[in-house]
N, C-alpha and C positions, 0 to 999 in steps of 0.2 A: 661077403663074407655072412655078417649076421644074419642073414636071409636063408643062406642055406643049413646054416647052425640052428637057425630056429625053426627049419623044415623036419633037420634029422632029429631032433631033442625030444618030438613028441611030446612037449610039454602046453599046460594049458594055455589057449589062444593069448591072453594078455600077458600071461608072463614070457612067452616066448617072443613077443612083440616087445618086450623091454631088453633081448637081446639083439633087435634090430633097431631099438632108439639109442642103444650103445654106439654101434656101429654107424649110426648117423648123427651122431656129435663128432665135434671137432675135437683136435688135440687140445690140452689143458696146459696150467704153469707146470705142472708136473714133469711133462714132458723136456720143457726147459731146465727143470732141476737136474733131471737124467741125464741130460746131453752133455750139460755144465759137467758134473761128476764124471763121465766118461770120455771126456776130453775130445767131445766133438765139437761141428761147427754151431757155437752158440749163436750167432746173428743170425744164421738160416733158421735155426729151430725157432728163434723169435717169431721170424717173418713169415714161417707156414703157421705158425701158432696165430699169429694175428691176422694173416689173411683167411683162415679156416674161420675163425669165430665172427669175424666180420660179414661170412657170405652164410654162416650158419640161418640166419631166419628165412634165408631162401631156399636153401638147399636142404635143412633138415625135414622140412615137412614136404619137400615136393621126392623125398628120398622115402618117405615117412608112406606118403601117400602112392608111393609106386610099389613099394615091396611091404608092406604091412597090411593092406586092404583088408589080404584075406583071412588076419588074426582079431582087428579089432575095425570099428568103425574110425578112419581117420578124416578128423576136418581141418584143412590144410590152412586154413583161417586162423582158427583158434591156435594151431603150432604156431603159427607165423607171429602172431600177438605176444604168446607165452615167450617164445624165444627172443624176439625184439626185447619185450621187457626185461628178461634177464642177462641180455647179451648188450645192446645199442645203446639202452639207457642209461647203464653203469659207467659204459664210455665215455658218452655225451658229458654226463654231469661230472665224470672225473676231467675232462678237457673243460669246462666252463667252470669247476672250482677251484683247479689248479694254482691261475694269478691269484687268487687272493688268499691260500695256504701254503704258497711255496715257501714260506720262509717257516712256518711251521712243521712241515712236512716228515721232518728226521724224529720231532717228539711223537706225532700221530701214528708214524708209522707200525710201532710194535702193539699200539691198540687196535689198528685197523685189522694186523695180520691174526690175531688172536681172535678178532671178532668173527671174521672170513672163518677159522679152523674151528671155532665154535658153533656158528651157524651150521657150517655139513656137518659136523658131529652130531647136532641136535637132530637134524634130516633125517640121518642114518640112523642113529639110534629109535627113532619115532617109525621108521619106515620097519626096521627088523623089529620092533616090540608088536605093530600092528598086522605084521604079515607072520607071525610066529608060527604060527598053524600052515599055512603052507610051505614056509621053510623046512618045517618038522617031516614033511611029506616028500618034497621034490629037491631039498637045499642040497642033496650030495651030486645030484644030475645037474640041477643048475650051475653048481659050482663048476662041475665037470667040463661043462661048454663055455662058460664064461673064462675059463681057462684057456681052454682051445680058441676063443676068439681072440684073447691078449699074444697069446703064442704063435698064432698062425699069422697075425698082422706082424709081428717081428721076423718072421720069416720070409712073409712077402715083400717087407719094406728093404730088407737087408740084401735079398738078391737079386730084385730090380733095381737096387742101386748099383749090385756090382754089375749087372746086365748093363746098364748105361755107362761103364766104368767111372765111376764117381771115386773120388779120393777117398780116403778113408777116415779123415774125419765126417765128409758129407755122407759116406753109407753108414757110418754110427748114427748120423743125429736122424735119416730117413727111416731106419729099422727104428728106432724110437717112437717118432712122429707117428708112424703108421700103427704101430703097437698100442700105443695109450691115446685114450679119450679123455673128454672131459666127463668124467662119470657125475660130478657134481650138478651138472648142465641136464644130464639127463634125469638123474634123480630130481632136481628141480621142474623139469617138465613134467614129467612124472605126477609129481606133487600139485602143478597148475592143472592138470587134467583130472586130477582125481583117481588117478589108480595109483598112488604110492605103494597100496599094498600089493600089486601085482605086477603091472610095469615096472614098477622102482626096484624092484627086488634085486633085477640083474645088475643095473648100475650101483646097488647098493653093495653086492659084491667085487664087483669088477674094482672100485676103487683101491680096496685092501690088496686084491690080489696082483693087480697091475704095478702098486708100488713096492711090491714084494720084490716080483721078477725084475722091475725096471731097475731097482733096486741091485740085483744078484746080475744083472745085465751090464749096466753102468761099471760096476767093480771089475767084470770080465776084461772088458772093453780097455777102461783103463789102465789093466796091469797087463793089458797083452802088447809084448816089445815087436813081436813078429807083424809082417801086412798080413791081415787079414785074407780068407781064401776064401 
């Protein structure tokens, strides 16, 4: 889907590649939060996010090599190393450190959450500031295609779940999981590749867009009394 949107967007190659990068990224914590608010299947959401995240070091480079090679020179090994550093290493460190800090986790959790939020905010701010000229020229077009990426994801997730006759809770979950990506990971990868001001622009916009649409969707799902059709 991201590759098709990049093709029709007629954006500069590296910027268009950023749309593909967003689509090649797994879902993130935001989808779990929205699933909870939508009264979906939270264990399923957490499982899908965990599996997609752990598979990201393998599939993100392969998908980028397949789908984005006409836009940029893709080094799959560099992507593999960068994705592994950003996904696998923190998880491994968390598992190693957890036994030593488990008694203090409740006190550390607020600080860690704010640190993560602050880090993402700083990266987005830097990306926006450095890419200001590019955004001024193509921001409207890029925003449109980022929004389409997000909404089409919801549409495909919802109707695929309905096609397989999943329960209402599972349908909500699949819809949200397919539509929401880990924009923080995509932005981080663009930063690692030295393309934050081009490839990173799509993920910079995608985060606020998906959180806005996700909140609206979760509210609609949560308040729906009748069976979804």
